[in-house]
N, C-alpha and C positions, 0 to 999 in steps of 0.2 A: 519696594519689596521683593525679593530674590525669589524665583519659582523654586517647586521640586528640582531634585536633582536629575540632571541631562547630561549628554556624552558634548564634548566637543570634537569635531573630528579635524584634524589636519592631514594635507595631501603633499606636506614637503617632509624633505630629507632629516629624519633626526640622528644625533646621537648624542652619547652619554656626555661628551664635553658641551652640546647645544643645552642638552638639559640644565644642565650646572649653570649656565650663562644667561638662558632668557628665562628660566622656570624659576629654578631656585634663586639665584642672587635677587631676585627685586622681590620676592616672599621674605628672605633672608632678612634684607634689609628694612620691611615693612614691621614683618612681625614676630620675625625669631623664626628662622625654618631651620629643617634639618633633612637631608635625604637620604633615605633608607630603603634597605631592600624590602622586596613585597613580603607579605606574611603568607602567600600561597605559592605555588608556580603560577607563572603568568601564561598565557594565552600560549598555544602552539604559535612558534613562528615570531615570538615577542619578546622585546626585554622590557621590563619593569620596574618601575619605582614608587616609593612611598613617598612624598615630601606631606612632614607634620611640623606644625605651626606652635609655638609657643603657648598658643591662645585656646588650643585645642583643636583649632580646623585641621583637615587634610586633605592633600588632593591623591590622586593618584594617575599614573601616566604609564600606557604602555606604547611602543613604537616598533615599526618594523620598515620593510623599505618601503615609502611613497605613502605610509599610512599613519597615524597616530593618534589616539583617543585618549582626552584630559575627563577628569569627574571630579569635583571636589564642592566641601561645602567653605571655602573660601576665596577671596578675589582672584578673577581669574588674571594672570599676565597678560600684560600688554598684546605682544607677539602671538596669542591665541585669540584677540578680541573679534576678529572678521572671520573666524570659524564656525562652520551652522551646527545646529544642537539636535541631537538624538537622544529618544526614550529607551531603555531596557532592550526593547524591543525590536527597534529599528539601526540595533548595531551587530557585528557578528557574534554568533552563540559563546564562541571560546571568551572571547571581549566582556560581552553581558554576564558569565556564568562566574569569571575571573573576579570581577568588581563587586560583584554580588556576595563572592564569599568571603572579600577583604571588607566589605562594609558591613556585614552580618555581624561577623565577627568584633569589628570594633563597636557596633551597637550595643551587643550583648555583656561585651567586657564594660561597656560605660552604665550600661542600663540591663544588670544581670536579671532585673525581674523580667524584662520579656524574654530570657529564653525560652521560657513555659510555653511562648506563644510562638509557633514556630510561622504560622499562615498569616498571623496579624503582622509580626515582624518582616516578613518579606512584601506582605502588600504595600504596608505604608510606611519602607523602609525610604521613598523616595523623597517623603516629608520628616520622615522620623532623623536622617541624617542631613536635612538643608540647611542652607546657610540661617535663615532667619527664624525657623519654626522648629530645632529640634529641640529647643529647650521646652517650646509651651506645647508641642503634640504629647510629648512624651507626660509630662504634668495633666494633659487632658486626661489621656487614658489611665494615669495612674491613681491621681488625686482627684481625680473627678468622675471616674468609673466610667468614662467612654460616655457620658452623658445621662447614664441611668442613676437617678434619687434612690436615696436608701441601699445601695448594693457595693460591694466590695470590690477590687481590682479583679479578682479570680472568678469573680460570678459573669463582672459583664463583658472581661475579654475574652473570656470561654461562650459565651452567646456568640462573638463575633468570631472568633476563634472557628469555629464548628461553621458559620456562613462561608469562610473563605475558603475553609478545609474542600468545600463543595468545587472550587470552581466557577464560579458562577457566572462572573465577569470575564469578558475577552480582552478589555482593555483596562490594565492595571492602571495606567497613568491617568487616566482620567477621572474613576473614582476616587483613586489616593488623591489626588489633587484638591480633592473638594475639602480636604480638613485642613486646607492652606496653612502656610508657612509664615505666618505673623510672629514677630518676636512680641506681640502684647497677646495675652490670652483672651482671646473672646468666645465665651461660653456659649452664649445664645448661638453664635453660629455654627460653633464645632458641633453642638448637640443637634442644629437642623442638621447639619449635614450628617451626620451618623445616622439619622431616622431613615435616610435613603438607603443606607445598608440594613436597616430595621425591616423595611418593607421588602427590599429585596427579600429577607430570609423569610417573611411572611409569606411572597408569591412563590417562594422555592418550594416551602414546606407544601403549600397548595398546588404543588405540579405544574407552576407554569416556568416558560425559560424565559427571561430577564436580559431586555437591552436596552443599557442607559443612553440618554442624551438624545432624543428623537427629535431630528427636524421638522417641522412643520410647515402648511406652505405659508402661514401668515410672517415667518421668520422667526420666529421662536423653539425654542426648545422644549420640550415636555421631557420629564424625568425618567419614563421607562416605557416600554413597550413590554408588554406581559404576553405571551403567546402561547398555546397550547390547542391542541386537536384543529390545528390547520388555520386557526382565526387569533389575533393579535387586538390586545384593547390598550388605549394610553391611560397610563396612571401620572399623578401630579400629588407631589409630596409636601405637606405643610406640618410644621408642628410648634402649636401655639406654648408660648410661655405659660407657668402657673398664674391663678391669679394672684397671688402672694407677691409674684416679680414682676408685674404689669399693673396698669391703671384698670383693667379690668376689673369691675368688681365681683363678678361671679366665674365660674368656672363654663354658664353659657354663653355671656358676653365673650371671655376668651377666647372659646372656639370661632365664634362668628367673627370677631373683628381680624384674626390672622386669617383666615377663610377669606374674606373679604380682598384681603391685598391681592388674594391668587384669583377670584373670579371676578375682579375689577381691573385685570392686567392682561395675562397673557391667556387664559381661559377665556375672557368675554372676547378676546380678537378670535380665537380659534373657533368659539360658535359650538359649541355642544362637542360630546363625543369622549369625555374624559374625566376617567373614575378622579375623585381626590380621594387621598387615605390621609387624614387628619391625626397627627400621632399624639397622642397625651401621656406619653411614657413618664415625662416629668411631672405630672399632677400626683400630689398626694393621695393618701386613700378615700380622706373626707371629700374631696374635690370630685374625685372619680368616680363615688358612688352614686354622689347625685348627678352627675351624668348618665351615669350609666340608668339609673331610674327613670330619669326623665326623657331619654333618646333623645335630645333637643334637634330638630337639622341645622345645618349651616349655611342655609341658601345657596346650596349647589347640588345637584343631583347627577347624576352618582355617586353617594360619598359611604368614606368606611371610618368612622371613627374609635378607635382602637387604641387599646394600653397594650404595651409589650412587657415581659417579666423576664427577667436574666435566665432563667431556666427554659425559655423557649416558649413558655406559653402564652397567647393571646388573649384577651378579651376585647369584646366591644360591641360595637351594632350600625346597621346599614341604614341610609336613606336611599330611596328611589330602587330603580332594577339595575343592580349592580352584576356585570356580566363578568364577572370573575366568580370561579371557584374560591374559597376563602377557608383558612382551616376551621378546625374546631375550636368552638369560644365564643365566635363574633355571630351573633343573632342576627 
């Protein structure tokens, strides 16, 4: 499975002739490729081109004296196999901005409905145009409302558009990669990935700064650290499938079974100090009302059991002494 889009950097000398012989020709032989001029002005001091394949793949290449950058969702030509890979944040600003402009234009030409969500488009660009995941990720966002049940695309993407407009994540690549780049649509995994974004919005709404992927002394990674007033608290996120889609016979069994996978793993190894957030946004109204009425424990404390709505409203309850401010609506 290919990973999200990254640049390859070459430190060799490139000319237009070499681009044609070592990049265009092998792609032309395999996929049917054409070399086109860039849609937008190249980075200052660089020549640039687009390589467009008959199967819809595309690659960008720009080169200057002793330096060149390749980015594409197609097979990498052999001459670039030994080059190192870099994210958008790790290459010169001019190169990153040019590539993003080119790719966002392509994304919006292929999927015009995403143009209404510039923050979602930009943030998830490395997966929305990835080699293996460009079709499944867009299908998930549009046809499955980014994991919100009984919501349309506008409602669901509006929720995440607002979050991403706040610029809460310092490292886009780490979080965008969570959505995955698989050719197969893995709904449960993708919904679970979006739960981390949902919890990030919940925490940001409550006034916390959010840092993802916190390595702890056990060697595990905890989903977030939430910082406010000079103190930080660790947060782990889990998203149970609703009873209708799992063997658990009740909402209570569903949340407890899902939480158990966390408490018997990295949370047990960490030995306390982590607040578990149980995202029940996939539950239907009846199952959720039953949980909210009974407020069962999840056999981990402290815990927050909640449901998010696309309009930005949260509701839920807590177990144990939760050391975090929470939005209104969570009891």
